[in-house]
PyMOL Python script that loads the backbone (N, CA, C, O; Angstrom):
from pymol import cmd

cmd.read_pdbstr("""\
ATOM      1  N   UNK A   1      28.771   8.128   2.611  1.00  0.00           N
ATOM      2  CA  UNK A   1      28.239   7.315   3.685  1.00  0.00           C
ATOM      3  C   UNK A   1      29.343   6.402   4.200  1.00  0.00           C
ATOM      4  O   UNK A   1      30.115   5.849   3.418  1.00  0.00           O
ATOM      5  N   UNK A   2      29.411   6.253   5.466  1.00  0.00           N
ATOM      6  CA  UNK A   2      30.423   5.411   6.088  1.00  0.00           C
ATOM      7  C   UNK A   2      29.756   4.186   6.685  1.00  0.00           C
ATOM      8  O   UNK A   2      28.797   4.314   7.446  1.00  0.00           O
ATOM      9  N   UNK A   3      30.243   3.017   6.358  1.00  0.00           N
ATOM     10  CA  UNK A   3      29.700   1.765   6.881  1.00  0.00           C
ATOM     11  C   UNK A   3      30.629   1.262   7.974  1.00  0.00           C
ATOM     12  O   UNK A   3      31.833   1.115   7.763  1.00  0.00           O
ATOM     13  N   UNK A   4      30.063   1.005   9.130  1.00  0.00           N
ATOM     14  CA  UNK A   4      30.842   0.509  10.254  1.00  0.00           C
ATOM     15  C   UNK A   4      30.347  -0.890  10.575  1.00  0.00           C
ATOM     16  O   UNK A   4      29.147  -1.097  10.760  1.00  0.00           O
ATOM     17  N   UNK A   5      31.244  -1.836  10.642  1.00  0.00           N
ATOM     18  CA  UNK A   5      30.871  -3.199  10.976  1.00  0.00           C
ATOM     19  C   UNK A   5      30.652  -4.047   9.736  1.00  0.00           C
ATOM     20  O   UNK A   5      30.836  -3.585   8.610  1.00  0.00           O
ATOM     21  N   UNK A   6      30.257  -5.291   9.957  1.00  0.00           N
ATOM     22  CA  UNK A   6      30.081  -6.247   8.863  1.00  0.00           C
ATOM     23  C   UNK A   6      28.650  -6.348   8.372  1.00  0.00           C
ATOM     24  O   UNK A   6      28.411  -6.939   7.319  1.00  0.00           O
ATOM     25  N   UNK A   7      27.699  -5.798   9.091  1.00  0.00           N
ATOM     26  CA  UNK A   7      26.291  -5.932   8.716  1.00  0.00           C
ATOM     27  C   UNK A   7      25.940  -5.009   7.565  1.00  0.00           C
ATOM     28  O   UNK A   7      26.435  -3.885   7.483  1.00  0.00           O
ATOM     29  N   UNK A   8      25.085  -5.489   6.679  1.00  0.00           N
ATOM     30  CA  UNK A   8      24.590  -4.676   5.576  1.00  0.00           C
ATOM     31  C   UNK A   8      23.387  -3.885   6.081  1.00  0.00           C
ATOM     32  O   UNK A   8      22.369  -4.475   6.444  1.00  0.00           O
ATOM     33  N   UNK A   9      23.488  -2.583   6.108  1.00  0.00           N
ATOM     34  CA  UNK A   9      22.426  -1.754   6.664  1.00  0.00           C
ATOM     35  C   UNK A   9      21.761  -0.903   5.589  1.00  0.00           C
ATOM     36  O   UNK A   9      21.513   0.284   5.799  1.00  0.00           O
ATOM     37  N   UNK A  10      21.473  -1.502   4.446  1.00  0.00           N
ATOM     38  CA  UNK A  10      20.776  -0.775   3.388  1.00  0.00           C
ATOM     39  C   UNK A  10      19.375  -0.425   3.857  1.00  0.00           C
ATOM     40  O   UNK A  10      18.723  -1.214   4.541  1.00  0.00           O
ATOM     41  N   UNK A  11      18.924   0.746   3.490  1.00  0.00           N
ATOM     42  CA  UNK A  11      17.571   1.149   3.852  1.00  0.00           C
ATOM     43  C   UNK A  11      16.540   0.462   2.965  1.00  0.00           C
ATOM     44  O   UNK A  11      15.410   0.223   3.393  1.00  0.00           O
ATOM     45  N   UNK A  12      16.923   0.144   1.736  1.00  0.00           N
ATOM     46  CA  UNK A  12      16.000  -0.502   0.814  1.00  0.00           C
ATOM     47  C   UNK A  12      16.124  -2.014   0.927  1.00  0.00           C
ATOM     48  O   UNK A  12      17.225  -2.564   0.959  1.00  0.00           O
ATOM     49  N   UNK A  13      14.969  -2.677   0.988  1.00  0.00           N
ATOM     50  CA  UNK A  13      14.951  -4.126   1.052  1.00  0.00           C
ATOM     51  C   UNK A  13      14.916  -4.640  -0.384  1.00  0.00           C
ATOM     52  O   UNK A  13      13.981  -4.341  -1.126  1.00  0.00           O
ATOM     53  N   UNK A  14      15.912  -5.398  -0.772  1.00  0.00           N
ATOM     54  CA  UNK A  14      15.992  -5.878  -2.144  1.00  0.00           C
ATOM     55  C   UNK A  14      15.352  -7.249  -2.317  1.00  0.00           C
ATOM     56  O   UNK A  14      15.106  -7.678  -3.444  1.00  0.00           O
ATOM     57  N   UNK A  15      15.083  -7.934  -1.222  1.00  0.00           N
ATOM     58  CA  UNK A  15      14.433  -9.240  -1.290  1.00  0.00           C
ATOM     59  C   UNK A  15      12.927  -9.021  -1.414  1.00  0.00           C
ATOM     60  O   UNK A  15      12.321  -8.454  -0.505  1.00  0.00           O
ATOM     61  N   UNK A  16      12.298  -9.459  -2.526  1.00  0.00           N
ATOM     62  CA  UNK A  16      10.867  -9.176  -2.710  1.00  0.00           C
ATOM     63  C   UNK A  16       9.971  -9.838  -1.669  1.00  0.00           C
ATOM     64  O   UNK A  16       8.935  -9.278  -1.311  1.00  0.00           O
ATOM     65  N   UNK A  17      10.341 -11.008  -1.181  1.00  0.00           N
ATOM     66  CA  UNK A  17       9.517 -11.689  -0.171  1.00  0.00           C
ATOM     67  C   UNK A  17       9.557 -10.907   1.142  1.00  0.00           C
ATOM     68  O   UNK A  17       8.529 -10.714   1.791  1.00  0.00           O
ATOM     69  N   UNK A  18      10.742 -10.464   1.520  1.00  0.00           N
ATOM     70  CA  UNK A  18      10.877  -9.671   2.749  1.00  0.00           C
ATOM     71  C   UNK A  18      10.157  -8.334   2.616  1.00  0.00           C
ATOM     72  O   UNK A  18       9.507  -7.878   3.556  1.00  0.00           O
ATOM     73  N   UNK A  19      10.273  -7.709   1.450  1.00  0.00           N
ATOM     74  CA  UNK A  19       9.585  -6.438   1.222  1.00  0.00           C
ATOM     75  C   UNK A  19       8.071  -6.619   1.311  1.00  0.00           C
ATOM     76  O   UNK A  19       7.378  -5.780   1.888  1.00  0.00           O
ATOM     77  N   UNK A  20       7.556  -7.713   0.741  1.00  0.00           N
ATOM     78  CA  UNK A  20       6.118  -7.986   0.799  1.00  0.00           C
ATOM     79  C   UNK A  20       5.666  -8.209   2.238  1.00  0.00           C
ATOM     80  O   UNK A  20       4.608  -7.728   2.642  1.00  0.00           O
ATOM     81  N   UNK A  21       6.470  -8.940   3.011  1.00  0.00           N
ATOM     82  CA  UNK A  21       6.124  -9.190   4.412  1.00  0.00           C
ATOM     83  C   UNK A  21       6.105  -7.888   5.206  1.00  0.00           C
ATOM     84  O   UNK A  21       5.206  -7.662   6.015  1.00  0.00           O
ATOM     85  N   UNK A  22       7.104  -7.027   4.973  1.00  0.00           N
ATOM     86  CA  UNK A  22       7.138  -5.747   5.680  1.00  0.00           C
ATOM     87  C   UNK A  22       5.976  -4.851   5.263  1.00  0.00           C
ATOM     88  O   UNK A  22       5.403  -4.143   6.091  1.00  0.00           O
ATOM     89  N   UNK A  23       5.630  -4.885   3.971  1.00  0.00           N
ATOM     90  CA  UNK A  23       4.498  -4.092   3.501  1.00  0.00           C
ATOM     91  C   UNK A  23       3.195  -4.552   4.121  1.00  0.00           C
ATOM     92  O   UNK A  23       2.360  -3.730   4.498  1.00  0.00           O
ATOM     93  N   UNK A  24       3.012  -5.866   4.232  1.00  0.00           N
ATOM     94  CA  UNK A  24       1.790  -6.396   4.857  1.00  0.00           C
ATOM     95  C   UNK A  24       1.722  -5.997   6.327  1.00  0.00           C
ATOM     96  O   UNK A  24       0.647  -5.681   6.838  1.00  0.00           O
ATOM     97  N   UNK A  25       2.867  -6.010   7.006  1.00  0.00           N
ATOM     98  CA  UNK A  25       2.905  -5.589   8.406  1.00  0.00           C
ATOM     99  C   UNK A  25       2.538  -4.115   8.527  1.00  0.00           C
ATOM    100  O   UNK A  25       1.777  -3.733   9.416  1.00  0.00           O
ATOM    101  N   UNK A  26       3.077  -3.287   7.635  1.00  0.00           N
ATOM    102  CA  UNK A  26       2.731  -1.862   7.663  1.00  0.00           C
ATOM    103  C   UNK A  26       1.243  -1.647   7.384  1.00  0.00           C
ATOM    104  O   UNK A  26       0.609  -0.803   8.018  1.00  0.00           O
ATOM    105  N   UNK A  27       0.685  -2.406   6.440  1.00  0.00           N
ATOM    106  CA  UNK A  27      -0.744  -2.289   6.152  1.00  0.00           C
ATOM    107  C   UNK A  27      -1.578  -2.607   7.384  1.00  0.00           C
ATOM    108  O   UNK A  27      -2.566  -1.927   7.660  1.00  0.00           O
ATOM    109  N   UNK A  28      -1.185  -3.637   8.124  1.00  0.00           N
ATOM    110  CA  UNK A  28      -1.915  -3.991   9.340  1.00  0.00           C
ATOM    111  C   UNK A  28      -1.842  -2.867  10.370  1.00  0.00           C
ATOM    112  O   UNK A  28      -2.828  -2.567  11.043  1.00  0.00           O
ATOM    113  N   UNK A  29      -0.672  -2.252  10.487  1.00  0.00           N
ATOM    114  CA  UNK A  29      -0.523  -1.155  11.445  1.00  0.00           C
ATOM    115  C   UNK A  29      -1.315   0.075  11.014  1.00  0.00           C
ATOM    116  O   UNK A  29      -1.800   0.819  11.866  1.00  0.00           O
ATOM    117  N   UNK A  30      -1.453   0.300   9.728  1.00  0.00           N
ATOM    118  CA  UNK A  30      -2.150   1.485   9.235  1.00  0.00           C
ATOM    119  C   UNK A  30      -3.664   1.362   9.366  1.00  0.00           C
ATOM    120  O   UNK A  30      -4.365   2.373   9.343  1.00  0.00           O
ATOM    121  N   UNK A  31      -4.178   0.145   9.501  1.00  0.00           N
ATOM    122  CA  UNK A  31      -5.629  -0.051   9.607  1.00  0.00           C
ATOM    123  C   UNK A  31      -6.221   0.671  10.816  1.00  0.00           C
ATOM    124  O   UNK A  31      -7.369   1.111  10.774  1.00  0.00           O
ATOM    125  N   UNK A  32      -5.445   0.794  11.886  1.00  0.00           N
ATOM    126  CA  UNK A  32      -5.985   1.430  13.091  1.00  0.00           C
ATOM    127  C   UNK A  32      -6.185   2.928  12.885  1.00  0.00           C
ATOM    128  O   UNK A  32      -6.901   3.564  13.659  1.00  0.00           O
ATOM    129  N   UNK A  33      -5.564   3.503  11.851  1.00  0.00           N
ATOM    130  CA  UNK A  33      -5.714   4.934  11.599  1.00  0.00           C
ATOM    131  C   UNK A  33      -6.972   5.260  10.801  1.00  0.00           C
ATOM    132  O   UNK A  33      -7.385   6.418  10.739  1.00  0.00           O
ATOM    133  N   UNK A  34      -7.580   4.250  10.193  1.00  0.00           N
ATOM    134  CA  UNK A  34      -8.786   4.474   9.395  1.00  0.00           C
ATOM    135  C   UNK A  34     -10.010   4.554  10.299  1.00  0.00           C
ATOM    136  O   UNK A  34     -10.048   3.914  11.349  1.00  0.00           O
ATOM    137  N   UNK A  35     -11.009   5.336   9.900  1.00  0.00           N
ATOM    138  CA  UNK A  35     -12.243   5.355  10.693  1.00  0.00           C
ATOM    139  C   UNK A  35     -12.943   3.999  10.577  1.00  0.00           C
ATOM    140  O   UNK A  35     -12.794   3.309   9.569  1.00  0.00           O
ATOM    141  N   UNK A  36     -13.699   3.622  11.594  1.00  0.00           N
ATOM    142  CA  UNK A  36     -14.369   2.329  11.549  1.00  0.00           C
ATOM    143  C   UNK A  36     -15.400   2.276  10.420  1.00  0.00           C
ATOM    144  O   UNK A  36     -16.035   3.278  10.092  1.00  0.00           O
ATOM    145  N   UNK A  37     -15.550   1.102   9.844  1.00  0.00           N
ATOM    146  CA  UNK A  37     -16.514   0.920   8.765  1.00  0.00           C
ATOM    147  C   UNK A  37     -17.922   0.928   9.355  1.00  0.00           C
ATOM    148  O   UNK A  37     -18.210   0.181  10.290  1.00  0.00           O
ATOM    149  N   UNK A  38     -18.806   1.778   8.805  1.00  0.00           N
ATOM    150  CA  UNK A  38     -20.171   1.817   9.353  1.00  0.00           C
ATOM    151  C   UNK A  38     -20.901   0.496   9.113  1.00  0.00           C
ATOM    152  O   UNK A  38     -20.767  -0.118   8.055  1.00  0.00           O
ATOM    153  N   UNK A  39     -21.667   0.076  10.102  1.00  0.00           N
ATOM    154  CA  UNK A  39     -22.390  -1.180   9.994  1.00  0.00           C
ATOM    155  C   UNK A  39     -23.885  -0.897   9.909  1.00  0.00           C
ATOM    156  O   UNK A  39     -24.353   0.194  10.234  1.00  0.00           O
ATOM    157  N   UNK A  40     -24.600  -1.890   9.473  1.00  0.00           N
ATOM    158  CA  UNK A  40     -26.047  -1.771   9.417  1.00  0.00           C
ATOM    159  C   UNK A  40     -26.544  -1.394   8.036  1.00  0.00           C
ATOM    160  O   UNK A  40     -25.815  -1.463   7.047  1.00  0.00           O
ATOM    161  N   UNK A  41     -27.800  -0.996   7.995  1.00  0.00           N
ATOM    162  CA  UNK A  41     -28.467  -0.666   6.732  1.00  0.00           C
ATOM    163  C   UNK A  41     -28.197   0.787   6.373  1.00  0.00           C
ATOM    164  O   UNK A  41     -28.259   1.670   7.229  1.00  0.00           O
ATOM    165  N   UNK A  42     -27.903   1.025   5.119  1.00  0.00           N
ATOM    166  CA  UNK A  42     -27.686   2.385   4.625  1.00  0.00           C
ATOM    167  C   UNK A  42     -28.902   2.795   3.822  1.00  0.00           C
ATOM    168  O   UNK A  42     -29.455   2.004   3.058  1.00  0.00           O
ATOM    169  N   UNK A  43     -29.312   4.034   4.002  1.00  0.00           N
ATOM    170  CA  UNK A  43     -30.393   4.573   3.192  1.00  0.00           C
ATOM    171  C   UNK A  43     -29.826   5.696   2.340  1.00  0.00           C
ATOM    172  O   UNK A  43     -29.041   6.521   2.808  1.00  0.00           O
ATOM    173  N   UNK A  44     -30.234   5.709   1.098  1.00  0.00           N
ATOM    174  CA  UNK A  44     -29.770   6.754   0.207  1.00  0.00           C
ATOM    175  C   UNK A  44     -30.408   6.611  -1.158  1.00  0.00           C
ATOM    176  O   UNK A  44     -31.009   5.587  -1.485  1.00  0.00           O
ATOM    177  N   UNK A  45     -30.266   7.650  -1.936  1.00  0.00           N
ATOM    178  CA  UNK A  45     -30.843   7.620  -3.285  1.00  0.00           C
ATOM    179  C   UNK A  45     -29.963   6.770  -4.197  1.00  0.00           C
ATOM    180  O   UNK A  45     -28.833   6.425  -3.852  1.00  0.00           O
ATOM    181  N   UNK A  46     -30.502   6.446  -5.355  1.00  0.00           N
ATOM    182  CA  UNK A  46     -29.759   5.669  -6.339  1.00  0.00           C
ATOM    183  C   UNK A  46     -28.503   6.424  -6.764  1.00  0.00           C
ATOM    184  O   UNK A  46     -27.440   5.826  -6.933  1.00  0.00           O
ATOM    185  N   UNK A  47     -28.631   7.746  -6.937  1.00  0.00           N
ATOM    186  CA  UNK A  47     -27.472   8.554  -7.335  1.00  0.00           C
ATOM    187  C   UNK A  47     -26.374   8.522  -6.258  1.00  0.00           C
ATOM    188  O   UNK A  47     -25.186   8.497  -6.578  1.00  0.00           O
ATOM    189  N   UNK A  48     -26.782   8.524  -4.992  1.00  0.00           N
ATOM    190  CA  UNK A  48     -25.823   8.468  -3.897  1.00  0.00           C
ATOM    191  C   UNK A  48     -24.991   7.197  -3.967  1.00  0.00           C
ATOM    192  O   UNK A  48     -23.767   7.240  -3.847  1.00  0.00           O
ATOM    193  N   UNK A  49     -25.667   6.057  -4.164  1.00  0.00           N
ATOM    194  CA  UNK A  49     -24.942   4.793  -4.239  1.00  0.00           C
ATOM    195  C   UNK A  49     -24.124   4.692  -5.518  1.00  0.00           C
ATOM    196  O   UNK A  49     -23.063   4.067  -5.518  1.00  0.00           O
ATOM    197  N   UNK A  50     -24.592   5.291  -6.603  1.00  0.00           N
ATOM    198  CA  UNK A  50     -23.790   5.320  -7.833  1.00  0.00           C
ATOM    199  C   UNK A  50     -22.504   6.116  -7.618  1.00  0.00           C
ATOM    200  O   UNK A  50     -21.443   5.722  -8.102  1.00  0.00           O
ATOM    201  N   UNK A  51     -22.594   7.235  -6.895  1.00  0.00           N
ATOM    202  CA  UNK A  51     -21.392   8.028  -6.603  1.00  0.00           C
ATOM    203  C   UNK A  51     -20.422   7.232  -5.732  1.00  0.00           C
ATOM    204  O   UNK A  51     -19.211   7.290  -5.944  1.00  0.00           O
ATOM    205  N   UNK A  52     -20.948   6.485  -4.750  1.00  0.00           N
ATOM    206  CA  UNK A  52     -20.092   5.637  -3.918  1.00  0.00           C
ATOM    207  C   UNK A  52     -19.394   4.577  -4.764  1.00  0.00           C
ATOM    208  O   UNK A  52     -18.199   4.333  -4.595  1.00  0.00           O
ATOM    209  N   UNK A  53     -20.135   3.950  -5.670  1.00  0.00           N
ATOM    210  CA  UNK A  53     -19.549   2.931  -6.539  1.00  0.00           C
ATOM    211  C   UNK A  53     -18.486   3.529  -7.449  1.00  0.00           C
ATOM    212  O   UNK A  53     -17.438   2.921  -7.669  1.00  0.00           O
ATOM    213  N   UNK A  54     -18.756   4.731  -7.984  1.00  0.00           N
ATOM    214  CA  UNK A  54     -17.777   5.385  -8.854  1.00  0.00           C
ATOM    215  C   UNK A  54     -16.503   5.733  -8.090  1.00  0.00           C
ATOM    216  O   UNK A  54     -15.400   5.564  -8.610  1.00  0.00           O
ATOM    217  N   UNK A  55     -16.652   6.216  -6.865  1.00  0.00           N
ATOM    218  CA  UNK A  55     -15.481   6.563  -6.048  1.00  0.00           C
ATOM    219  C   UNK A  55     -14.661   5.314  -5.740  1.00  0.00           C
ATOM    220  O   UNK A  55     -13.431   5.348  -5.789  1.00  0.00           O
ATOM    221  N   UNK A  56     -15.341   4.208  -5.422  1.00  0.00           N
ATOM    222  CA  UNK A  56     -14.637   2.963  -5.130  1.00  0.00           C
ATOM    223  C   UNK A  56     -13.922   2.440  -6.377  1.00  0.00           C
ATOM    224  O   UNK A  56     -12.787   1.970  -6.293  1.00  0.00           O
ATOM    225  N   UNK A  57     -14.583   2.521  -7.528  1.00  0.00           N
ATOM    226  CA  UNK A  57     -13.964   2.066  -8.775  1.00  0.00           C
ATOM    227  C   UNK A  57     -12.753   2.921  -9.127  1.00  0.00           C
ATOM    228  O   UNK A  57     -11.739   2.399  -9.590  1.00  0.00           O
ATOM    229  N   UNK A  58     -12.851   4.229  -8.909  1.00  0.00           N
ATOM    230  CA  UNK A  58     -11.717   5.118  -9.183  1.00  0.00           C
ATOM    231  C   UNK A  58     -10.548   4.804  -8.268  1.00  0.00           C
ATOM    232  O   UNK A  58      -9.405   4.743  -8.720  1.00  0.00           O
ATOM    233  N   UNK A  59     -10.823   4.605  -6.981  1.00  0.00           N
ATOM    234  CA  UNK A  59      -9.758   4.280  -6.023  1.00  0.00           C
ATOM    235  C   UNK A  59      -9.110   2.944  -6.369  1.00  0.00           C
ATOM    236  O   UNK A  59      -7.892   2.800  -6.270  1.00  0.00           O
ATOM    237  N   UNK A  60      -9.917   1.968  -6.772  1.00  0.00           N
ATOM    238  CA  UNK A  60      -9.381   0.665  -7.146  1.00  0.00           C
ATOM    239  C   UNK A  60      -8.506   0.779  -8.386  1.00  0.00           C
ATOM    240  O   UNK A  60      -7.429   0.185  -8.443  1.00  0.00           O
ATOM    241  N   UNK A  61      -8.959   1.536  -9.377  1.00  0.00           N
ATOM    242  CA  UNK A  61      -8.176   1.711 -10.599  1.00  0.00           C
ATOM    243  C   UNK A  61      -6.852   2.408 -10.312  1.00  0.00           C
ATOM    244  O   UNK A  61      -5.820   2.037 -10.871  1.00  0.00           O
ATOM    245  N   UNK A  62      -6.876   3.415  -9.443  1.00  0.00           N
ATOM    246  CA  UNK A  62      -5.637   4.120  -9.094  1.00  0.00           C
ATOM    247  C   UNK A  62      -4.676   3.189  -8.358  1.00  0.00           C
ATOM    248  O   UNK A  62      -3.473   3.208  -8.617  1.00  0.00           O
ATOM    249  N   UNK A  63      -5.198   2.378  -7.444  1.00  0.00           N
ATOM    250  CA  UNK A  63      -4.343   1.443  -6.707  1.00  0.00           C
ATOM    251  C   UNK A  63      -3.731   0.417  -7.646  1.00  0.00           C
ATOM    252  O   UNK A  63      -2.566   0.050  -7.491  1.00  0.00           O
ATOM    253  N   UNK A  64      -4.508  -0.050  -8.621  1.00  0.00           N
ATOM    254  CA  UNK A  64      -3.965  -1.010  -9.585  1.00  0.00           C
ATOM    255  C   UNK A  64      -2.874  -0.383 -10.432  1.00  0.00           C
ATOM    256  O   UNK A  64      -1.873  -1.034 -10.734  1.00  0.00           O
ATOM    257  N   UNK A  65      -3.054   0.875 -10.819  1.00  0.00           N
ATOM    258  CA  UNK A  65      -2.015   1.560 -11.602  1.00  0.00           C
ATOM    259  C   UNK A  65      -0.725   1.689 -10.800  1.00  0.00           C
ATOM    260  O   UNK A  65       0.369   1.492 -11.329  1.00  0.00           O
ATOM    261  N   UNK A  66      -0.866   2.021  -9.519  1.00  0.00           N
ATOM    262  CA  UNK A  66       0.314   2.166  -8.672  1.00  0.00           C
ATOM    263  C   UNK A  66       1.016   0.818  -8.513  1.00  0.00           C
ATOM    264  O   UNK A  66       2.241   0.737  -8.600  1.00  0.00           O
ATOM    265  N   UNK A  67       0.244  -0.229  -8.282  1.00  0.00           N
ATOM    266  CA  UNK A  67       0.832  -1.551  -8.061  1.00  0.00           C
ATOM    267  C   UNK A  67       1.445  -2.134  -9.322  1.00  0.00           C
ATOM    268  O   UNK A  67       2.392  -2.915  -9.231  1.00  0.00           O
ATOM    269  N   UNK A  68       0.937  -1.780 -10.498  1.00  0.00           N
ATOM    270  CA  UNK A  68       1.451  -2.328 -11.750  1.00  0.00           C
ATOM    271  C   UNK A  68       2.526  -1.461 -12.379  1.00  0.00           C
ATOM    272  O   UNK A  68       3.117  -1.843 -13.389  1.00  0.00           O
ATOM    273  N   UNK A  69       2.787  -0.300 -11.796  1.00  0.00           N
ATOM    274  CA  UNK A  69       3.785   0.607 -12.371  1.00  0.00           C
ATOM    275  C   UNK A  69       5.157  -0.044 -12.308  1.00  0.00           C
ATOM    276  O   UNK A  69       5.516  -0.643 -11.294  1.00  0.00           O
ATOM    277  N   UNK A  70       5.929   0.071 -13.390  1.00  0.00           N
ATOM    278  CA  UNK A  70       7.272  -0.526 -13.357  1.00  0.00           C
ATOM    279  C   UNK A  70       8.148   0.209 -12.356  1.00  0.00           C
ATOM    280  O   UNK A  70       8.096   1.433 -12.236  1.00  0.00           O
ATOM    281  N   UNK A  71       8.936  -0.551 -11.657  1.00  0.00           N
ATOM    282  CA  UNK A  71       9.799   0.038 -10.656  1.00  0.00           C
ATOM    283  C   UNK A  71      11.247  -0.277 -11.017  1.00  0.00           C
ATOM    284  O   UNK A  71      11.566  -1.373 -11.478  1.00  0.00           O
ATOM    285  N   UNK A  72      12.084   0.676 -10.804  1.00  0.00           N
ATOM    286  CA  UNK A  72      13.515   0.469 -11.009  1.00  0.00           C
ATOM    287  C   UNK A  72      14.135   0.126  -9.669  1.00  0.00           C
ATOM    288  O   UNK A  72      14.273   0.995  -8.808  1.00  0.00           O
ATOM    289  N   UNK A  73      14.505  -1.120  -9.484  1.00  0.00           N
ATOM    290  CA  UNK A  73      15.111  -1.534  -8.239  1.00  0.00           C
ATOM    291  C   UNK A  73      16.592  -1.189  -8.270  1.00  0.00           C
ATOM    292  O   UNK A  73      17.275  -1.468  -9.256  1.00  0.00           O
ATOM    293  N   UNK A  74      17.086  -0.593  -7.213  1.00  0.00           N
ATOM    294  CA  UNK A  74      18.513  -0.229  -7.188  1.00  0.00           C
ATOM    295  C   UNK A  74      19.383  -1.487  -7.135  1.00  0.00           C
ATOM    296  O   UNK A  74      19.002  -2.503  -6.554  1.00  0.00           O
ATOM    297  N   UNK A  75      20.516  -1.394  -7.735  1.00  0.00           N
ATOM    298  CA  UNK A  75      21.473  -2.491  -7.679  1.00  0.00           C
ATOM    299  C   UNK A  75      22.570  -2.128  -6.703  1.00  0.00           C
ATOM    300  O   UNK A  75      22.911  -0.959  -6.523  1.00  0.00           O
ATOM    301  N   UNK A  76      23.107  -3.142  -6.088  1.00  0.00           N
ATOM    302  CA  UNK A  76      24.199  -2.895  -5.146  1.00  0.00           C
ATOM    303  C   UNK A  76      25.496  -2.868  -5.934  1.00  0.00           C
ATOM    304  O   UNK A  76      25.730  -3.717  -6.793  1.00  0.00           O
ATOM    305  N   UNK A  77      26.314  -1.913  -5.642  1.00  0.00           N
ATOM    306  CA  UNK A  77      27.601  -1.829  -6.323  1.00  0.00           C
ATOM    307  C   UNK A  77      28.710  -2.151  -5.348  1.00  0.00           C
ATOM    308  O   UNK A  77      28.676  -1.760  -4.181  1.00  0.00           O
ATOM    309  N   UNK A  78      29.668  -2.852  -5.840  1.00  0.00           N
ATOM    310  CA  UNK A  78      30.812  -3.118  -4.989  1.00  0.00           C
ATOM    311  C   UNK A  78      30.885  -4.486  -4.611  1.00  0.00           C
ATOM    312  O   UNK A  78      31.800  -4.879  -3.888  1.00  0.00           O
TER     313      UNK A  78
END
""", "prot")
cmd.dss("prot")
cmd.show_as("cartoon", "prot")
cmd.util.cbc("prot")
cmd.orient("prot")
């Protein structure tokens, strides 16, 4: 890779505050891609709502595992 100029143009953001801010911005942009949340009263059997709760709990557990996974941050050399 050839670096031209004095600016540091790393693709990875090493500052955790900046990375968090960029991630929050991306999350806001991604919200428009999701289908709208249905409003009003839902009708369904007890099993239907149990399946919804199980799916939500599974998704939450997976997201927590991803967020808590140890990450190896690259170090800058030179």
